[in-house]
PDB file of N, CA, C and O in Angstrom:
ATOM      1  N   MET A   1     125.411  98.620  96.806  1.00  0.00           N
ATOM      2  CA  MET A   1     124.395  98.437  95.788  1.00  0.00           C
ATOM      3  C   MET A   1     123.199  97.712  96.383  1.00  0.00           C
ATOM      4  O   MET A   1     123.352  96.774  97.166  1.00  0.00           O
ATOM      5  N   SER A   2     122.031  98.149  96.009  1.00  0.00           N
ATOM      6  CA  SER A   2     120.803  97.566  96.526  1.00  0.00           C
ATOM      7  C   SER A   2     120.586  96.153  95.987  1.00  0.00           C
ATOM      8  O   SER A   2     120.906  95.870  94.832  1.00  0.00           O
ATOM      9  N   PRO A   3     120.044  95.269  96.822  1.00  0.00           N
ATOM     10  CA  PRO A   3     119.727  93.929  96.330  1.00  0.00           C
ATOM     11  C   PRO A   3     118.396  93.873  95.577  1.00  0.00           C
ATOM     12  O   PRO A   3     117.925  92.791  95.227  1.00  0.00           O
ATOM     13  N   TYR A   4     117.788  95.042  95.327  1.00  0.00           N
ATOM     14  CA  TYR A   4     116.474  95.098  94.683  1.00  0.00           C
ATOM     15  C   TYR A   4     116.503  95.891  93.381  1.00  0.00           C
ATOM     16  O   TYR A   4     117.275  96.836  93.219  1.00  0.00           O
ATOM     17  N   LYS A   5     115.650  95.482  92.475  1.00  0.00           N
ATOM     18  CA  LYS A   5     115.367  96.267  91.279  1.00  0.00           C
ATOM     19  C   LYS A   5     114.056  97.002  91.567  1.00  0.00           C
ATOM     20  O   LYS A   5     113.043  96.381  91.887  1.00  0.00           O
ATOM     21  N   ILE A   6     114.089  98.334  91.449  1.00  0.00           N
ATOM     22  CA  ILE A   6     112.909  99.151  91.742  1.00  0.00           C
ATOM     23  C   ILE A   6     112.349  99.697  90.434  1.00  0.00           C
ATOM     24  O   ILE A   6     113.069 100.307  89.644  1.00  0.00           O
ATOM     25  N   GLU A   7     111.076  99.476  90.219  1.00  0.00           N
ATOM     26  CA  GLU A   7     110.404  99.965  89.023  1.00  0.00           C
ATOM     27  C   GLU A   7     109.173 100.768  89.415  1.00  0.00           C
ATOM     28  O   GLU A   7     108.481 100.452  90.383  1.00  0.00           O
ATOM     29  N   LEU A   8     108.920 101.807  88.643  1.00  0.00           N
ATOM     30  CA  LEU A   8     107.739 102.644  88.833  1.00  0.00           C
ATOM     31  C   LEU A   8     106.908 102.577  87.563  1.00  0.00           C
ATOM     32  O   LEU A   8     107.447 102.630  86.458  1.00  0.00           O
ATOM     33  N   GLU A   9     105.615 102.462  87.720  1.00  0.00           N
ATOM     34  CA  GLU A   9     104.711 102.456  86.572  1.00  0.00           C
ATOM     35  C   GLU A   9     103.531 103.368  86.879  1.00  0.00           C
ATOM     36  O   GLU A   9     102.994 103.355  87.987  1.00  0.00           O
ATOM     37  N   ILE A  10     103.138 104.149  85.900  1.00  0.00           N
ATOM     38  CA  ILE A  10     101.951 104.991  86.058  1.00  0.00           C
ATOM     39  C   ILE A  10     100.739 104.122  85.767  1.00  0.00           C
ATOM     40  O   ILE A  10     100.590 103.591  84.667  1.00  0.00           O
ATOM     41  N   ILE A  11      99.865 103.981  86.776  1.00  0.00           N
ATOM     42  CA  ILE A  11      98.714 103.095  86.621  1.00  0.00           C
ATOM     43  C   ILE A  11      97.397 103.843  86.455  1.00  0.00           C
ATOM     44  O   ILE A  11      96.423 103.269  85.967  1.00  0.00           O
ATOM     45  N   LYS A  12      97.350 105.112  86.851  1.00  0.00           N
ATOM     46  CA  LYS A  12      96.122 105.911  86.714  1.00  0.00           C
ATOM     47  C   LYS A  12      96.485 107.384  86.691  1.00  0.00           C
ATOM     48  O   LYS A  12      97.510 107.795  87.235  1.00  0.00           O
ATOM     49  N   ILE A  13      95.640 108.163  86.063  1.00  0.00           N
ATOM     50  CA  ILE A  13      95.687 109.618  86.208  1.00  0.00           C
ATOM     51  C   ILE A  13      94.261 110.024  86.539  1.00  0.00           C
ATOM     52  O   ILE A  13      93.362 109.913  85.705  1.00  0.00           O
ATOM     53  N   LEU A  14      94.063 110.492  87.752  1.00  0.00           N
ATOM     54  CA  LEU A  14      92.728 110.762  88.265  1.00  0.00           C
ATOM     55  C   LEU A  14      92.213 112.143  87.856  1.00  0.00           C
ATOM     56  O   LEU A  14      92.944 112.946  87.276  1.00  0.00           O
ATOM     57  N   GLU A  15      90.957 112.399  88.165  1.00  0.00           N
ATOM     58  CA  GLU A  15      90.292 113.682  87.926  1.00  0.00           C
ATOM     59  C   GLU A  15      90.285 114.055  86.453  1.00  0.00           C
ATOM     60  O   GLU A  15      89.583 113.418  85.668  1.00  0.00           O
ATOM     61  N   ALA A  16      91.045 115.069  86.056  1.00  0.00           N
ATOM     62  CA  ALA A  16      91.023 115.553  84.670  1.00  0.00           C
ATOM     63  C   ALA A  16      91.601 114.531  83.695  1.00  0.00           C
ATOM     64  O   ALA A  16      91.306 114.580  82.501  1.00  0.00           O
ATOM     65  N   GLY A  17      92.420 113.607  84.192  1.00  0.00           N
ATOM     66  CA  GLY A  17      92.887 112.501  83.378  1.00  0.00           C
ATOM     67  C   GLY A  17      94.102 112.738  82.506  1.00  0.00           C
ATOM     68  O   GLY A  17      94.469 111.863  81.723  1.00  0.00           O
ATOM     69  N   ASP A  18      94.737 113.895  82.618  1.00  0.00           N
ATOM     70  CA  ASP A  18      95.944 114.118  81.835  1.00  0.00           C
ATOM     71  C   ASP A  18      96.986 114.802  82.703  1.00  0.00           C
ATOM     72  O   ASP A  18      96.666 115.642  83.544  1.00  0.00           O
ATOM     73  N   CYS A  19      98.225 114.429  82.485  1.00  0.00           N
ATOM     74  CA  CYS A  19      99.333 115.000  83.247  1.00  0.00           C
ATOM     75  C   CYS A  19      99.881 116.206  82.486  1.00  0.00           C
ATOM     76  O   CYS A  19     100.145 116.097  81.289  1.00  0.00           O
ATOM     77  N   PRO A  20     100.058 117.347  83.144  1.00  0.00           N
ATOM     78  CA  PRO A  20     100.520 118.536  82.439  1.00  0.00           C
ATOM     79  C   PRO A  20     101.935 118.435  81.879  1.00  0.00           C
ATOM     80  O   PRO A  20     102.294 119.212  80.995  1.00  0.00           O
ATOM     81  N   ILE A  21     102.753 117.493  82.371  1.00  0.00           N
ATOM     82  CA  ILE A  21     104.094 117.364  81.779  1.00  0.00           C
ATOM     83  C   ILE A  21     104.185 116.178  80.819  1.00  0.00           C
ATOM     84  O   ILE A  21     105.258 115.896  80.285  1.00  0.00           O
ATOM     85  N   GLY A  22     103.081 115.492  80.597  1.00  0.00           N
ATOM     86  CA  GLY A  22     103.043 114.459  79.577  1.00  0.00           C
ATOM     87  C   GLY A  22     103.173 113.023  80.024  1.00  0.00           C
ATOM     88  O   GLY A  22     103.255 112.133  79.177  1.00  0.00           O
ATOM     89  N   HIS A  23     103.196 112.757  81.325  1.00  0.00           N
ATOM     90  CA  HIS A  23     103.195 111.359  81.757  1.00  0.00           C
ATOM     91  C   HIS A  23     101.887 110.714  81.313  1.00  0.00           C
ATOM     92  O   HIS A  23     100.837 111.357  81.299  1.00  0.00           O
ATOM     93  N   LYS A  24     101.964 109.442  80.951  1.00  0.00           N
ATOM     94  CA  LYS A  24     100.799 108.691  80.475  1.00  0.00           C
ATOM     95  C   LYS A  24     100.683 107.380  81.242  1.00  0.00           C
ATOM     96  O   LYS A  24     101.675 106.840  81.731  1.00  0.00           O
ATOM     97  N   VAL A  25      99.449 106.875  81.338  1.00  0.00           N
ATOM     98  CA  VAL A  25      99.234 105.568  81.943  1.00  0.00           C
ATOM     99  C   VAL A  25     100.043 104.547  81.151  1.00  0.00           C
ATOM    100  O   VAL A  25     100.015 104.530  79.921  1.00  0.00           O
ATOM    101  N   GLY A  26     100.759 103.703  81.874  1.00  0.00           N
ATOM    102  CA  GLY A  26     101.601 102.690  81.253  1.00  0.00           C
ATOM    103  C   GLY A  26     103.065 103.068  81.179  1.00  0.00           C
ATOM    104  O   GLY A  26     103.908 102.205  80.934  1.00  0.00           O
ATOM    105  N   ASP A  27     103.395 104.356  81.387  1.00  0.00           N
ATOM    106  CA  ASP A  27     104.805 104.764  81.413  1.00  0.00           C
ATOM    107  C   ASP A  27     105.518 104.015  82.530  1.00  0.00           C
ATOM    108  O   ASP A  27     104.980 103.852  83.625  1.00  0.00           O
ATOM    109  N   LYS A  28     106.751 103.555  82.239  1.00  0.00           N
ATOM    110  CA  LYS A  28     107.537 102.818  83.234  1.00  0.00           C
ATOM    111  C   LYS A  28     108.898 103.485  83.393  1.00  0.00           C
ATOM    112  O   LYS A  28     109.474 104.013  82.441  1.00  0.00           O
ATOM    113  N   PHE A  29     109.387 103.443  84.619  1.00  0.00           N
ATOM    114  CA  PHE A  29     110.668 104.052  84.969  1.00  0.00           C
ATOM    115  C   PHE A  29     111.428 103.105  85.888  1.00  0.00           C
ATOM    116  O   PHE A  29     110.827 102.391  86.690  1.00  0.00           O
ATOM    117  N   SER A  30     112.744 103.103  85.768  1.00  0.00           N
ATOM    118  CA  SER A  30     113.602 102.323  86.652  1.00  0.00           C
ATOM    119  C   SER A  30     114.309 103.265  87.614  1.00  0.00           C
ATOM    120  O   SER A  30     114.681 104.381  87.252  1.00  0.00           O
ATOM    121  N   TYR A  31     114.487 102.801  88.844  1.00  0.00           N
ATOM    122  CA  TYR A  31     115.218 103.574  89.837  1.00  0.00           C
ATOM    123  C   TYR A  31     116.610 102.993  89.964  1.00  0.00           C
ATOM    124  O   TYR A  31     116.735 101.775  90.089  1.00  0.00           O
ATOM    125  N   PRO A  32     117.654 103.786  89.939  1.00  0.00           N
ATOM    126  CA  PRO A  32     117.716 105.242  89.874  1.00  0.00           C
ATOM    127  C   PRO A  32     117.917 105.782  88.453  1.00  0.00           C
ATOM    128  O   PRO A  32     117.992 106.995  88.262  1.00  0.00           O
ATOM    129  N   GLU A  33     118.004 104.906  87.472  1.00  0.00           N
ATOM    130  CA  GLU A  33     118.374 105.311  86.119  1.00  0.00           C
ATOM    131  C   GLU A  33     117.457 106.380  85.509  1.00  0.00           C
ATOM    132  O   GLU A  33     117.935 107.262  84.795  1.00  0.00           O
ATOM    133  N   ASP A  34     116.173 106.313  85.775  1.00  0.00           N
ATOM    134  CA  ASP A  34     115.216 107.192  85.098  1.00  0.00           C
ATOM    135  C   ASP A  34     114.694 108.346  85.948  1.00  0.00           C
ATOM    136  O   ASP A  34     113.695 108.967  85.583  1.00  0.00           O
ATOM    137  N   LEU A  35     115.337 108.646  87.058  1.00  0.00           N
ATOM    138  CA  LEU A  35     114.825 109.707  87.930  1.00  0.00           C
ATOM    139  C   LEU A  35     114.685 111.047  87.209  1.00  0.00           C
ATOM    140  O   LEU A  35     113.760 111.808  87.490  1.00  0.00           O
ATOM    141  N   ASN A  36     115.588 111.333  86.294  1.00  0.00           N
ATOM    142  CA  ASN A  36     115.528 112.620  85.591  1.00  0.00           C
ATOM    143  C   ASN A  36     114.368 112.685  84.595  1.00  0.00           C
ATOM    144  O   ASN A  36     114.129 113.740  84.008  1.00  0.00           O
ATOM    145  N   LYS A  37     113.651 111.592  84.394  1.00  0.00           N
ATOM    146  CA  LYS A  37     112.503 111.573  83.485  1.00  0.00           C
ATOM    147  C   LYS A  37     111.183 111.827  84.216  1.00  0.00           C
ATOM    148  O   LYS A  37     110.138 111.993  83.587  1.00  0.00           O
ATOM    149  N   LEU A  38     111.241 111.853  85.539  1.00  0.00           N
ATOM    150  CA  LEU A  38     110.032 112.040  86.336  1.00  0.00           C
ATOM    151  C   LEU A  38     109.765 113.506  86.633  1.00  0.00           C
ATOM    152  O   LEU A  38     110.697 114.300  86.766  1.00  0.00           O
ATOM    153  N   CYS A  39     108.513 113.856  86.735  1.00  0.00           N
ATOM    154  CA  CYS A  39     108.117 115.190  87.156  1.00  0.00           C
ATOM    155  C   CYS A  39     108.753 115.470  88.520  1.00  0.00           C
ATOM    156  O   CYS A  39     108.651 114.637  89.421  1.00  0.00           O
ATOM    157  N   PRO A  40     109.405 116.622  88.691  1.00  0.00           N
ATOM    158  CA  PRO A  40     110.056 116.920  89.967  1.00  0.00           C
ATOM    159  C   PRO A  40     109.100 116.916  91.165  1.00  0.00           C
ATOM    160  O   PRO A  40     109.480 116.476  92.250  1.00  0.00           O
ATOM    161  N   ALA A  41     107.878 117.395  90.988  1.00  0.00           N
ATOM    162  CA  ALA A  41     106.919 117.405  92.100  1.00  0.00           C
ATOM    163  C   ALA A  41     106.518 115.978  92.472  1.00  0.00           C
ATOM    164  O   ALA A  41     106.409 115.646  93.653  1.00  0.00           O
ATOM    165  N   ALA A  42     106.301 115.146  91.468  1.00  0.00           N
ATOM    166  CA  ALA A  42     105.949 113.752  91.732  1.00  0.00           C
ATOM    167  C   ALA A  42     107.112 113.042  92.416  1.00  0.00           C
ATOM    168  O   ALA A  42     106.917 112.323  93.396  1.00  0.00           O
ATOM    169  N   LEU A  43     108.312 113.243  91.901  1.00  0.00           N
ATOM    170  CA  LEU A  43     109.484 112.606  92.495  1.00  0.00           C
ATOM    171  C   LEU A  43     109.670 113.026  93.944  1.00  0.00           C
ATOM    172  O   LEU A  43     109.954 112.190  94.802  1.00  0.00           O
ATOM    173  N   ASN A  44     109.513 114.300  94.221  1.00  0.00           N
ATOM    174  CA  ASN A  44     109.648 114.786  95.594  1.00  0.00           C
ATOM    175  C   ASN A  44     108.634 114.118  96.517  1.00  0.00           C
ATOM    176  O   ASN A  44     108.929 113.840  97.680  1.00  0.00           O
ATOM    177  N   SER A  45     107.453 113.867  95.998  1.00  0.00           N
ATOM    178  CA  SER A  45     106.386 113.272  96.797  1.00  0.00           C
ATOM    179  C   SER A  45     106.601 111.776  97.048  1.00  0.00           C
ATOM    180  O   SER A  45     106.345 111.297  98.152  1.00  0.00           O
ATOM    181  N   ILE A  46     107.064 111.043  96.049  1.00  0.00           N
ATOM    182  CA  ILE A  46     107.161 109.591  96.184  1.00  0.00           C
ATOM    183  C   ILE A  46     108.562 109.082  96.530  1.00  0.00           C
ATOM    184  O   ILE A  46     108.727 107.905  96.849  1.00  0.00           O
ATOM    185  N   TYR A  47     109.570 109.953  96.469  1.00  0.00           N
ATOM    186  CA  TYR A  47     110.950 109.524  96.709  1.00  0.00           C
ATOM    187  C   TYR A  47     111.151 108.832  98.064  1.00  0.00           C
ATOM    188  O   TYR A  47     111.862 107.830  98.122  1.00  0.00           O
ATOM    189  N   PRO A  48     110.558 109.322  99.143  1.00  0.00           N
ATOM    190  CA  PRO A  48     110.755 108.605 100.420  1.00  0.00           C
ATOM    191  C   PRO A  48     110.294 107.150 100.350  1.00  0.00           C
ATOM    192  O   PRO A  48     110.911 106.277 100.960  1.00  0.00           O
ATOM    193  N   TYR A  49     109.223 106.882  99.616  1.00  0.00           N
ATOM    194  CA  TYR A  49     108.724 105.514  99.492  1.00  0.00           C
ATOM    195  C   TYR A  49     109.622 104.668  98.597  1.00  0.00           C
ATOM    196  O   TYR A  49     109.802 103.474  98.834  1.00  0.00           O
ATOM    197  N   ILE A  50     110.183 105.298  97.565  1.00  0.00           N
ATOM    198  CA  ILE A  50     111.146 104.596  96.720  1.00  0.00           C
ATOM    199  C   ILE A  50     112.329 104.139  97.567  1.00  0.00           C
ATOM    200  O   ILE A  50     112.765 102.992  97.464  1.00  0.00           O
ATOM    201  N   ARG A  51     112.846 105.033  98.401  1.00  0.00           N
ATOM    202  CA  ARG A  51     114.011 104.707  99.238  1.00  0.00           C
ATOM    203  C   ARG A  51     113.684 103.629 100.271  1.00  0.00           C
ATOM    204  O   ARG A  51     114.507 102.751 100.532  1.00  0.00           O
ATOM    205  N   ILE A  52     112.493 103.691 100.858  1.00  0.00           N
ATOM    206  CA  ILE A  52     112.079 102.657 101.817  1.00  0.00           C
ATOM    207  C   ILE A  52     112.079 101.296 101.135  1.00  0.00           C
ATOM    208  O   ILE A  52     112.610 100.322 101.668  1.00  0.00           O
ATOM    209  N   MET A  53     111.477 101.239  99.949  1.00  0.00           N
ATOM    210  CA  MET A  53     111.397  99.957  99.245  1.00  0.00           C
ATOM    211  C   MET A  53     112.773  99.505  98.771  1.00  0.00           C
ATOM    212  O   MET A  53     113.065  98.309  98.777  1.00  0.00           O
ATOM    213  N   ASP A  54     113.614 100.440  98.361  1.00  0.00           N
ATOM    214  CA  ASP A  54     114.962 100.106  97.911  1.00  0.00           C
ATOM    215  C   ASP A  54     115.815  99.533  99.044  1.00  0.00           C
ATOM    216  O   ASP A  54     116.711  98.723  98.803  1.00  0.00           O
ATOM    217  N   SER A  55     115.540  99.946 100.255  1.00  0.00           N
ATOM    218  CA  SER A  55     116.307  99.454 101.397  1.00  0.00           C
ATOM    219  C   SER A  55     115.709  98.187 102.014  1.00  0.00           C
ATOM    220  O   SER A  55     116.218  97.680 103.014  1.00  0.00           O
ATOM    221  N   GLY A  56     114.623  97.675 101.413  1.00  0.00           N
ATOM    222  CA  GLY A  56     114.015  96.443 101.908  1.00  0.00           C
ATOM    223  C   GLY A  56     112.933  96.654 102.937  1.00  0.00           C
ATOM    224  O   GLY A  56     112.392  95.687 103.472  1.00  0.00           O
ATOM    225  N   GLY A  57     112.603  97.910 103.227  1.00  0.00           N
ATOM    226  CA  GLY A  57     111.604  98.201 104.239  1.00  0.00           C
ATOM    227  C   GLY A  57     110.194  98.269 103.689  1.00  0.00           C
ATOM    228  O   GLY A  57     109.960  98.120 102.490  1.00  0.00           O
ATOM    229  N   SER A  58     109.267  98.497 104.594  1.00  0.00           N
ATOM    230  CA  SER A  58     107.862  98.699 104.249  1.00  0.00           C
ATOM    231  C   SER A  58     107.182  99.374 105.430  1.00  0.00           C
ATOM    232  O   SER A  58     107.768  99.517 106.503  1.00  0.00           O
ATOM    233  N   TYR A  59     105.968  99.776 105.223  1.00  0.00           N
ATOM    234  CA  TYR A  59     105.148 100.343 106.289  1.00  0.00           C
ATOM    235  C   TYR A  59     103.989  99.396 106.570  1.00  0.00           C
ATOM    236  O   TYR A  59     103.608  98.625 105.689  1.00  0.00           O
ATOM    237  N   PRO A  60     103.416  99.432 107.775  1.00  0.00           N
ATOM    238  CA  PRO A  60     102.309  98.523 108.092  1.00  0.00           C
ATOM    239  C   PRO A  60     101.102  98.680 107.171  1.00  0.00           C
ATOM    240  O   PRO A  60     100.332  97.734 107.004  1.00  0.00           O
ATOM    241  N   TRP A  61     100.924  99.851 106.574  1.00  0.00           N
ATOM    242  CA  TRP A  61      99.758 100.060 105.725  1.00  0.00           C
ATOM    243  C   TRP A  61      99.970  99.616 104.276  1.00  0.00           C
ATOM    244  O   TRP A  61      99.045  99.699 103.468  1.00  0.00           O
ATOM    245  N   PHE A  62     101.155  99.154 103.943  1.00  0.00           N
ATOM    246  CA  PHE A  62     101.381  98.640 102.587  1.00  0.00           C
ATOM    247  C   PHE A  62     100.480  97.429 102.377  1.00  0.00           C
ATOM    248  O   PHE A  62     100.457  96.513 103.199  1.00  0.00           O
ATOM    249  N   GLU A  63      99.745  97.431 101.281  1.00  0.00           N
ATOM    250  CA  GLU A  63      98.862  96.312 100.982  1.00  0.00           C
ATOM    251  C   GLU A  63      99.655  95.068 100.580  1.00  0.00           C
ATOM    252  O   GLU A  63      99.238  93.942 100.850  1.00  0.00           O
ATOM    253  N   GLU A  64     100.800  95.284  99.934  1.00  0.00           N
ATOM    254  CA  GLU A  64     101.685  94.194  99.518  1.00  0.00           C
ATOM    255  C   GLU A  64     103.105  94.568  99.939  1.00  0.00           C
ATOM    256  O   GLU A  64     103.465  95.743  99.872  1.00  0.00           O
ATOM    257  N   PRO A  65     103.910  93.621 100.365  1.00  0.00           N
ATOM    258  CA  PRO A  65     105.257  93.977 100.834  1.00  0.00           C
ATOM    259  C   PRO A  65     106.193  94.467  99.724  1.00  0.00           C
ATOM    260  O   PRO A  65     107.126  95.218 100.010  1.00  0.00           O
ATOM    261  N   ASN A  66     105.975  94.070  98.482  1.00  0.00           N
ATOM    262  CA  ASN A  66     106.892  94.414  97.404  1.00  0.00           C
ATOM    263  C   ASN A  66     106.289  95.319  96.336  1.00  0.00           C
ATOM    264  O   ASN A  66     106.882  95.497  95.272  1.00  0.00           O
ATOM    265  N   SER A  67     105.131  95.887  96.602  1.00  0.00           N
ATOM    266  CA  SER A  67     104.482  96.748  95.621  1.00  0.00           C
ATOM    267  C   SER A  67     103.464  97.629  96.331  1.00  0.00           C
ATOM    268  O   SER A  67     102.690  97.162  97.167  1.00  0.00           O
ATOM    269  N   GLN A  68     103.478  98.911  95.982  1.00  0.00           N
ATOM    270  CA  GLN A  68     102.539  99.840  96.620  1.00  0.00           C
ATOM    271  C   GLN A  68     102.293 101.008  95.685  1.00  0.00           C
ATOM    272  O   GLN A  68     103.150 101.351  94.871  1.00  0.00           O
ATOM    273  N   SER A  69     101.120 101.622  95.802  1.00  0.00           N
ATOM    274  CA  SER A  69     100.766 102.764  94.955  1.00  0.00           C
ATOM    275  C   SER A  69     100.816 104.063  95.746  1.00  0.00           C
ATOM    276  O   SER A  69     100.456 104.113  96.922  1.00  0.00           O
ATOM    277  N   PHE A  70     101.273 105.115  95.065  1.00  0.00           N
ATOM    278  CA  PHE A  70     101.350 106.458  95.633  1.00  0.00           C
ATOM    279  C   PHE A  70     101.017 107.439  94.525  1.00  0.00           C
ATOM    280  O   PHE A  70     101.132 107.107  93.346  1.00  0.00           O
ATOM    281  N   CYS A  71     100.607 108.639  94.891  1.00  0.00           N
ATOM    282  CA  CYS A  71     100.298 109.605  93.838  1.00  0.00           C
ATOM    283  C   CYS A  71     101.038 110.919  94.050  1.00  0.00           C
ATOM    284  O   CYS A  71     101.506 111.240  95.143  1.00  0.00           O
ATOM    285  N   CYS A  72     101.119 111.656  92.962  1.00  0.00           N
ATOM    286  CA  CYS A  72     101.770 112.960  92.998  1.00  0.00           C
ATOM    287  C   CYS A  72     100.850 113.968  93.685  1.00  0.00           C
ATOM    288  O   CYS A  72      99.681 113.661  93.919  1.00  0.00           O
ATOM    289  N   PRO A  73     101.340 115.145  94.010  1.00  0.00           N
ATOM    290  CA  PRO A  73     100.543 116.123  94.752  1.00  0.00           C
ATOM    291  C   PRO A  73      99.623 117.009  93.908  1.00  0.00           C
ATOM    292  O   PRO A  73      98.984 117.906  94.459  1.00  0.00           O
ATOM    293  N   ASP A  74      99.535 116.793  92.606  1.00  0.00           N
ATOM    294  CA  ASP A  74      98.681 117.622  91.755  1.00  0.00           C
ATOM    295  C   ASP A  74      97.217 117.358  92.097  1.00  0.00           C
ATOM    296  O   ASP A  74      96.698 116.283  91.797  1.00  0.00           O
ATOM    297  N   TYR A  75      96.557 118.314  92.713  1.00  0.00           N
ATOM    298  CA  TYR A  75      95.187 118.094  93.170  1.00  0.00           C
ATOM    299  C   TYR A  75      94.177 118.060  92.025  1.00  0.00           C
ATOM    300  O   TYR A  75      93.072 117.548  92.205  1.00  0.00           O
ATOM    301  N   LYS A  76      94.520 118.585  90.866  1.00  0.00           N
ATOM    302  CA  LYS A  76      93.590 118.560  89.731  1.00  0.00           C
ATOM    303  C   LYS A  76      93.716 117.287  88.901  1.00  0.00           C
ATOM    304  O   LYS A  76      92.737 116.830  88.311  1.00  0.00           O
ATOM    305  N   ARG A  77      94.915 116.714  88.854  1.00  0.00           N
ATOM    306  CA  ARG A  77      95.161 115.522  88.028  1.00  0.00           C
ATOM    307  C   ARG A  77      96.214 114.639  88.688  1.00  0.00           C
ATOM    308  O   ARG A  77      97.322 114.516  88.166  1.00  0.00           O
ATOM    309  N   PRO A  78      95.892 114.020  89.827  1.00  0.00           N
ATOM    310  CA  PRO A  78      96.887 113.199  90.509  1.00  0.00           C
ATOM    311  C   PRO A  78      97.313 111.990  89.669  1.00  0.00           C
ATOM    312  O   PRO A  78      96.483 111.203  89.215  1.00  0.00           O
ATOM    313  N   VAL A  79      98.609 111.869  89.480  1.00  0.00           N
ATOM    314  CA  VAL A  79      99.180 110.730  88.759  1.00  0.00           C
ATOM    315  C   VAL A  79      99.509 109.661  89.792  1.00  0.00           C
ATOM    316  O   VAL A  79     100.216 109.922  90.765  1.00  0.00           O
ATOM    317  N   VAL A  80      98.989 108.447  89.572  1.00  0.00           N
ATOM    318  CA  VAL A  80      99.196 107.345  90.508  1.00  0.00           C
ATOM    319  C   VAL A  80     100.322 106.456  89.997  1.00  0.00           C
ATOM    320  O   VAL A  80     100.263 105.928  88.886  1.00  0.00           O
ATOM    321  N   PHE A  81     101.343 106.300  90.826  1.00  0.00           N
ATOM    322  CA  PHE A  81     102.499 105.475  90.519  1.00  0.00           C
ATOM    323  C   PHE A  81     102.425 104.188  91.314  1.00  0.00           C
ATOM    324  O   PHE A  81     102.067 104.201  92.492  1.00  0.00           O
ATOM    325  N   ARG A  82     102.761 103.081  90.682  1.00  0.00           N
ATOM    326  CA  ARG A  82     102.924 101.805  91.362  1.00  0.00           C
ATOM    327  C   ARG A  82     104.427 101.576  91.477  1.00  0.00           C
ATOM    328  O   ARG A  82     105.124 101.499  90.465  1.00  0.00           O
ATOM    329  N   ILE A  83     104.927 101.467  92.702  1.00  0.00           N
ATOM    330  CA  ILE A  83     106.342 101.207  92.948  1.00  0.00           C
ATOM    331  C   ILE A  83     106.471  99.730  93.301  1.00  0.00           C
ATOM    332  O   ILE A  83     105.823  99.240  94.226  1.00  0.00           O
ATOM    333  N   SER A  84     107.311  99.035  92.554  1.00  0.00           N
ATOM    334  CA  SER A  84     107.495  97.596  92.766  1.00  0.00           C
ATOM    335  C   SER A  84     108.975  97.283  92.948  1.00  0.00           C
ATOM    336  O   SER A  84     109.842  97.943  92.375  1.00  0.00           O
ATOM    337  N   ARG A  85     109.241  96.276  93.747  1.00  0.00           N
ATOM    338  CA  ARG A  85     110.627  95.825  93.898  1.00  0.00           C
ATOM    339  C   ARG A  85     110.689  94.325  93.673  1.00  0.00           C
ATOM    340  O   ARG A  85     109.788  93.574  94.046  1.00  0.00           O
ATOM    341  N   THR A  86     111.765  93.925  93.060  1.00  0.00           N
ATOM    342  CA  THR A  86     112.052  92.501  92.895  1.00  0.00           C
ATOM    343  C   THR A  86     113.495  92.292  93.343  1.00  0.00           C
ATOM    344  O   THR A  86     114.366  93.126  93.092  1.00  0.00           O
ATOM    345  N   GLU A  87     113.725  91.187  93.995  1.00  0.00           N
ATOM    346  CA  GLU A  87     115.069  90.892  94.486  1.00  0.00           C
ATOM    347  C   GLU A  87     115.967  90.483  93.322  1.00  0.00           C
ATOM    348  O   GLU A  87     115.579  89.679  92.475  1.00  0.00           O
ATOM    349  N   ILE A  88     117.155  91.041  93.296  1.00  0.00           N
ATOM    350  CA  ILE A  88     118.126  90.696  92.273  1.00  0.00           C
ATOM    351  C   ILE A  88     118.876  89.454  92.741  1.00  0.00           C
ATOM    352  O   ILE A  88     119.447  89.426  93.831  1.00  0.00           O
ATOM    353  N   GLU A  89     118.861  88.440  91.903  1.00  0.00           N
ATOM    354  CA  GLU A  89     119.576  87.212  92.275  1.00  0.00           C
ATOM    355  C   GLU A  89     121.069  87.424  92.072  1.00  0.00           C
ATOM    356  O   GLU A  89     121.506  87.960  91.053  1.00  0.00           O
ATOM    357  N   SER A  90     121.831  86.998  93.052  1.00  0.00           N
ATOM    358  CA  SER A  90     123.283  87.170  92.963  1.00  0.00           C
ATOM    359  C   SER A  90     123.972  85.985  92.343  1.00  0.00           C
ATOM    360  O   SER A  90     125.195  85.986  92.202  1.00  0.00           O
TER     361      SER A  90
END
C-alpha cells in the first residue's frame, strides 16, 4: 500500500472551455478509487505521472515536489488536472 494519498482536481479547461464528457473545473478524484470516473484519454495521458507521484518520485521539472499540473490530449479543450500527494500518517 502506498504511503501517499493521491488526489486529482480539475483546475482549468482551456480553449473552448468545456469538456465533451462533462468534467468541470473543481471536480476532484481520488486515486485509485475514482479512476473509472475519469475520461479514458485523460487517464491514459496522466496515469504515468499519477504512478510517479504515488511511488514518491518526481521529475526535475516539477514546480513543487508534491503537486503538479498536467493536461489531457484534447487539442480543442485541454482539461488541466492538478495531481497532489499527501503523506498518510501511520
